[in-house]
KENULUM-546635 format. One line per 10 residues: their letters; for each residue x, y, z of N, C-alpha, C. Coordinates in Angstrom, 1 decimal, decimal comma. Example, Ala and Ser with C-alpha at 12.3 -4.5 7.8 and 13.67 -1.06 7.14 Angstrom:
REM residues 2
as	13,2 -5,7 7,8 12,3 -4,5 7,8 13,2 -3,3 7,8 | 12,8 -2,2 7,1 13,7 -1,1 7,1 12,9 0,0 7,9 $
REM end
This chain:
REM residues 128
mksvvlmavt	0,8 -1,2 0,0 0,0 0,0 0,0 0,9 1,3 0,0 | 2,0 1,2 0,7 2,9 2,4 0,8 3,5 2,7 -0,6 | 3,8 1,6 -1,3 4,4 1,9 -2,7 3,3 2,5 -3,6 | 2,1 2,2 -3,5 1,0 2,8 -4,4 0,9 4,2 -4,0 | 0,8 4,6 -2,7 0,7 6,0 -2,3 1,9 6,7 -2,7 | 3,1 6,1 -2,6 4,4 6,8 -2,9 4,4 7,0 -4,4 | 3,9 6,1 -5,2 3,9 6,3 -6,7 3,0 7,4 -7,1 | 1,8 7,5 -6,4 0,8 8,5 -6,7 1,4 9,9 -6,3 | 2,0 10,0 -5,2 2,6 11,3 -4,8 3,7 11,7 -5,7 | 4,6 10,7 -6,1 5,7 11,0 -7,0 5,2 11,5 -8,3 $
asvltvsamq	4,1 10,8 -8,8 3,5 11,2 -10,1 2,9 12,7 -10,0 | 2,3 13,0 -8,9 1,7 14,3 -8,7 2,9 15,4 -8,7 | 3,9 15,1 -8,0 5,0 16,0 -7,9 5,7 16,2 -9,2 | 5,9 15,1 -10,0 6,5 15,3 -11,3 5,6 16,1 -12,3 | 4,3 15,9 -12,2 3,4 16,6 -13,0 3,4 18,1 -12,7 | 3,4 18,5 -11,4 3,4 19,9 -11,0 4,8 20,5 -11,4 | 5,9 19,7 -11,2 7,2 20,2 -11,5 7,3 20,4 -13,0 | 6,8 19,5 -13,8 6,9 19,7 -15,3 6,1 20,9 -15,7 | 5,0 21,2 -15,1 4,1 22,4 -15,5 4,9 23,7 -15,1 | 5,6 23,7 -14,1 6,3 24,9 -13,6 7,5 25,2 -14,5 $
hrpaaaqeyv	8,1 24,2 -15,2 9,3 24,4 -16,0 9,0 24,4 -17,5 | 7,8 24,7 -17,9 7,5 24,9 -19,3 8,2 26,2 -19,8 | 8,7 26,1 -21,0 9,3 27,4 -21,5 8,2 28,4 -21,8 | 8,5 29,6 -21,6 7,5 30,7 -21,9 7,4 30,9 -23,4 | 6,3 31,3 -23,8 6,1 31,6 -25,2 6,9 32,8 -25,6 | 7,5 32,7 -26,8 8,4 33,9 -27,2 7,5 35,1 -27,4 | 8,0 36,2 -27,0 7,2 37,5 -27,2 7,6 38,0 -28,6 | 6,6 38,6 -29,2 6,9 39,2 -30,6 7,2 40,6 -30,4 | 8,3 41,1 -30,9 8,7 42,5 -30,9 8,2 43,2 -32,1 | 7,5 44,3 -32,0 7,0 45,0 -33,1 7,6 46,4 -33,0 $
lpqeeaekrk	8,2 46,9 -34,1 8,8 48,2 -34,2 7,7 49,2 -34,1 | 8,0 50,4 -33,5 7,0 51,4 -33,4 6,3 51,8 -34,7 | 7,1 51,9 -35,8 6,5 52,3 -37,1 5,6 51,2 -37,7 | 5,9 49,9 -37,3 5,1 48,8 -37,8 3,7 48,9 -37,0 | 3,8 49,2 -35,7 2,6 49,3 -34,9 1,7 50,5 -35,4 | 2,4 51,6 -35,7 1,6 52,8 -36,3 1,0 52,4 -37,6 | 1,7 51,6 -38,4 1,1 51,2 -39,7 -0,1 50,3 -39,5 | 0,0 49,4 -38,5 -1,2 48,5 -38,3 -2,4 49,3 -37,8 | -2,2 50,4 -37,1 -3,3 51,2 -36,6 -4,0 52,1 -37,6 | -3,2 52,4 -38,7 -3,8 53,3 -39,7 -5,0 52,7 -40,4 $
pkpnpddvqq	-6,0 53,5 -40,7 -7,2 53,0 -41,4 -6,8 52,6 -42,8 | -7,2 51,4 -43,1 -6,9 50,9 -44,5 -8,0 51,3 -45,5 | -7,6 51,8 -46,6 -8,6 52,1 -47,6 -9,3 50,9 -48,1 | -10,6 51,0 -48,4 -11,3 49,9 -48,9 -11,8 50,3 -50,3 | -11,2 49,7 -51,4 -11,6 50,1 -52,7 -13,0 49,7 -53,1 | -13,6 48,8 -52,3 -15,0 48,3 -52,5 -16,0 49,3 -52,0 | -15,6 50,2 -51,1 -16,5 51,3 -50,7 -16,5 52,4 -51,8 | -17,6 52,5 -52,5 -17,6 53,5 -53,6 -18,2 54,8 -53,0 | -17,3 55,8 -53,2 -17,7 57,2 -52,8 -18,4 57,9 -53,9 | -19,6 58,4 -53,7 -20,3 59,1 -54,7 -20,0 60,6 -54,7 $
ieveagkmqi	-19,6 61,2 -55,8 -19,2 62,6 -55,9 -20,1 63,2 -57,0 | -20,7 64,3 -56,6 -21,5 65,1 -57,6 -20,8 66,4 -57,9 | -20,7 66,7 -59,1 -20,0 68,0 -59,5 -20,8 68,5 -60,8 | -20,9 69,9 -60,8 -21,5 70,5 -62,0 -20,6 70,5 -63,2 | -21,1 70,4 -64,4 -20,3 70,5 -65,6 -19,7 71,9 -65,6 | -18,4 71,9 -66,0 -17,7 73,1 -66,0 -17,1 73,6 -64,7 | -17,3 72,9 -63,6 -16,8 73,2 -62,3 -15,8 72,2 -61,8 | -15,1 72,6 -60,8 -14,1 71,7 -60,2 -14,4 71,5 -58,7 | -14,1 70,3 -58,3 -14,3 70,0 -56,8 -13,1 69,3 -56,3 | -12,7 69,6 -55,1 -11,6 68,9 -54,5 -12,1 67,9 -53,5 $
vripvedlkr	-11,7 66,7 -53,6 -12,1 65,6 -52,8 -11,0 65,0 -52,0 | -11,1 64,9 -50,7 -10,1 64,2 -49,9 -10,3 62,7 -49,8 | -9,3 61,9 -50,0 -9,5 60,5 -49,8 -8,5 60,0 -48,8 | -8,8 58,9 -48,1 -7,9 58,4 -47,0 -6,7 57,7 -47,5 | -6,1 58,1 -48,5 -4,8 57,5 -49,0 -3,8 58,6 -49,1 | -2,7 58,5 -48,5 -1,7 59,6 -48,4 -0,6 59,4 -49,5 | -0,2 58,2 -49,7 1,0 58,0 -50,5 0,6 57,7 -51,9 | 0,4 58,7 -52,8 -0,1 58,5 -54,1 0,9 59,1 -55,1 | 2,2 58,9 -54,9 3,2 59,5 -55,7 3,1 59,0 -57,2 | 2,9 57,7 -57,3 2,8 57,1 -58,7 1,5 56,5 -58,9 $
avvmsshpev	0,4 57,2 -58,5 -0,9 56,6 -58,7 -1,3 56,5 -60,1 | -2,1 55,5 -60,3 -2,7 55,2 -61,7 -4,2 55,5 -61,5 | -4,7 56,4 -62,4 -6,1 56,8 -62,4 -6,8 56,1 -63,6 | -7,8 55,4 -63,4 -8,6 54,7 -64,5 -10,0 55,2 -64,4 | -10,6 55,5 -65,5 -12,0 56,1 -65,6 -12,8 55,3 -66,6 | -14,0 55,0 -66,3 -14,8 54,2 -67,2 -15,3 55,1 -68,4 | -15,5 56,4 -68,1 -15,9 57,4 -69,1 -15,1 58,7 -68,9 | -13,9 58,7 -69,4 -13,0 59,9 -69,2 -13,6 61,2 -69,8 | -14,5 61,1 -70,7 -15,1 62,3 -71,3 -16,1 63,0 -70,4 | -16,5 62,3 -69,3 -17,5 62,9 -68,4 -16,7 63,8 -67,3 $
advhveepgm	-15,6 63,3 -66,8 -14,9 64,1 -65,8 -13,4 63,8 -65,9 | -12,6 64,9 -65,6 -11,2 64,7 -65,4 -10,9 64,6 -64,0 | -10,0 63,6 -63,6 -9,6 63,4 -62,2 -8,1 63,4 -62,2 | -7,6 64,3 -61,3 -6,1 64,4 -61,1 -5,8 64,2 -59,6 | -4,8 63,4 -59,4 -4,4 63,0 -58,0 -3,3 64,0 -57,6 | -3,4 64,5 -56,4 -2,4 65,3 -55,8 -2,1 64,8 -54,4 | -0,9 65,1 -53,9 -0,5 64,8 -52,6 -1,1 65,8 -51,6 | -1,3 65,4 -50,4 -1,6 64,1 -49,8 -3,0 63,8 -49,9 | -3,4 62,8 -50,6 -4,8 62,3 -50,6 -5,8 63,2 -51,2 | -5,5 64,0 -52,2 -6,4 64,9 -52,8 -6,7 64,6 -54,2 $
lfvngrtpgq	-8,0 64,7 -54,6 -8,4 64,5 -56,0 -9,0 65,8 -56,4 | -8,6 66,2 -57,6 -9,2 67,3 -58,3 -10,2 66,8 -59,3 | -11,5 67,0 -59,2 -12,5 66,4 -60,1 -13,0 67,6 -60,9 | -12,9 67,5 -62,2 -13,4 68,6 -63,1 -14,5 68,0 -63,9 | -15,7 68,5 -63,7 -16,9 68,0 -64,5 -16,8 68,5 -65,9 | -16,9 67,6 -66,9 -16,8 68,0 -68,3 -18,2 68,0 -69,0 | -18,9 66,9 -69,0 -20,2 66,8 -69,6 -21,1 66,0 -68,7 | -22,4 66,2 -68,7 -23,3 65,5 -67,9 -23,2 64,0 -68,1 | -23,2 63,2 -67,1 -23,1 61,8 -67,1 -22,5 61,2 -65,9 | -22,2 59,9 -66,0 -21,5 59,3 -64,8 -20,3 58,5 -65,3 $
tvvviaddkk	-19,4 58,4 -64,4 -18,2 57,7 -64,6 -17,7 57,0 -63,3 | -17,1 55,9 -63,4 -16,5 55,3 -62,2 -15,0 55,4 -62,3 | -14,4 55,9 -61,2 -12,9 56,2 -61,2 -12,3 55,2 -60,2 | -11,3 54,5 -60,6 -10,5 53,7 -59,7 -9,1 54,2 -59,7 | -8,5 54,3 -58,5 -7,2 54,8 -58,3 -6,4 53,6 -57,7 | -5,2 53,4 -58,3 -4,4 52,3 -57,8 -3,0 52,9 -57,4 | -2,4 52,2 -56,4 -1,1 52,7 -55,9 0,0 52,3 -56,9 | 1,2 52,6 -56,5 2,4 52,2 -57,4 2,6 50,7 -57,7 | 1,9 49,9 -56,8 2,0 48,5 -57,0 0,8 47,9 -57,7 | 0,0 48,8 -58,2 -1,2 48,5 -59,0 -2,3 47,9 -58,1 $
npvytgkiiv	-2,3 48,2 -56,8 -3,4 47,7 -55,9 -4,4 48,8 -55,8 | -5,7 48,5 -56,1 -6,7 49,5 -56,0 -6,9 50,0 -54,6 | -6,9 51,4 -54,4 -7,0 52,0 -53,1 -8,2 52,9 -53,0 | -8,8 53,2 -54,1 -10,0 54,1 -54,0 -10,9 53,9 -55,2 | -12,2 53,9 -55,0 -13,2 53,8 -56,1 -14,2 54,9 -55,8 | -14,5 55,7 -56,9 -15,4 56,8 -56,8 -16,4 56,8 -58,0 | -17,6 57,1 -57,7 -18,6 57,2 -58,8 -18,9 58,7 -58,9 | -18,5 59,2 -60,1 -18,6 60,7 -60,3 -19,8 60,9 -61,1 | -20,7 61,8 -60,7 -21,9 62,2 -61,4 -21,8 63,7 -61,7 | -21,8 63,9 -63,0 -21,7 65,3 -63,5 -23,1 65,7 -63,9 $
vlpedqgg	-23,5 66,9 -63,3 -24,8 67,4 -63,6 -24,7 68,7 -64,3 | -25,8 69,2 -65,0 -25,9 70,5 -65,5 -25,9 71,5 -64,4 | -25,3 72,7 -64,6 -25,4 73,8 -63,6 -26,9 74,1 -63,4 | -27,2 74,5 -62,2 -28,5 74,8 -61,8 -29,2 75,9 -62,7 | -28,4 76,9 -63,1 -28,9 78,0 -63,9 -29,3 77,5 -65,3 | -28,9 76,3 -65,8 -29,3 75,8 -67,1 -30,5 74,9 -67,0 | -30,9 74,6 -65,8 -32,1 73,7 -65,6 -31,6 72,3 -65,6 | -32,1 71,4 -64,8 -31,6 70,0 -64,7 -32,4 69,1 -65,5 $
REM end
């Protein structure tokens, strides 16, 4: 009977001892600039922003994308509106003729970062 109790106590001590000596999980070190990058809001090109501008007028639109040094601007109907990208995160939208166009802006790696639906209307003094 003593040997059974001794074996049970020994097994319990070994189990507790093994649990106390487990190696700790490695901590991940993140650089401050990486942490700041993770917290930045990420642009979603699937969120389509609707912009209305009168023909013959210009509108400045701010977008949540700052680094657009080599942006690519694609438009479904470029005759409807001109779109120019400026730093930081500014679009200059010039209404040309009444109609609609979809504009997609891609970064220098050709990743879409912004989608806008531009609606060009007649000026109010010409009647709509």
